[in-house]
N, C-alpha and C positions, 0 to 999 in steps of 0.2 A: 340735680334737684329740679323739682317742678313746683310752680306756684299756682294754685287753683283758686277761683273765687266762684261762689254760688250765693244766689239771693233767693229768699223766701218771703212770702207775704205770711205774716204771723198775728196773733191776736192776744197773747198772754205775756205781758212784760215780766221780767224777773226783777226781784228787788235788791239782790246782793251779788257781788262777784263770786265766781267759783273757779277753782283750779284742781283739776284731777290728773293723775298720771304723770309719767316722766318721759323724756326723750332718751330712749335706750334701744338697743337691738330688739326689733320685733315689738315695740310698744310705741305709745304716743301719749301726748299731753293734750288736754282740752281746757281752754280757758274761756269762761263766759263773763261777759260784761253787760250791765244794765244799759238800756238805750230807752229813748222816749218816742220812737217811732214803731210802725208795724211792718217794717222791712228789715229782716234779719240778714245780715251778710256773714258768711262762713269763709274765713280765709285759711286755706290748707297749704302747708308747706311740707313736701313730701320727697323723700329720698328715692321713691319708686316712680319712674316715669311711665306715662302711658295708661293711667288708670283712672282718668276723668270720669269715664261712664260708671265705673264701679263705685267711685266716691259719690256720684250723683245718685245712684240707686240707694245706697246707704242712707245718705242725708235725707232724700225724699221720704223714705220709710220712717225715719225718725221724726221728721217734722209733720208727717201725717198723725203720728201718735201724740207728739208733744210740740204744739205750735207756739212755742216760746219766742218772745222778742228779745233779742240779745245780740251783742257784737261777739262773734265766735272765732277763736283762733284755734287751730288744730296744727300741731307739729309732730309730724309722723316719722318713724324710722322703721318702716317696713311692717307695720301692723296689718293683720289680716282683717277682712271685714267684720268678723266676729269680735275682735278685740275693739275696733272702732265702735261698734254697737255697745259693747260692754262700757267703755269709757264714757260714752255719751250718756247712757242709763245711770252710770255712777254719778255723773254731773247732776243729773235730775234728782237722784236721791240726796245729794249734798244740798240742793236748793230746799228740799223739804225739811 
């Protein structure tokens, strides 16, 4: 298992917590919690070691599109970058 942490300067606070997905083979869960600062921290726990650069690329693309301020936890069980993007987008839809 690998634990990764990423930080992003953000500008749009969320108002409610969100939980999407499940931790299962080839999937992941995303948990968003409201915060009062403009510094979002993303904590990733993944069973796939050595993919920090890939995670960084996926998250950078997400925050370029959605600069939300939140405490974010991602628990991964081998999801592909496409599934990660899907779950993050699903979390945004749940916020709406």
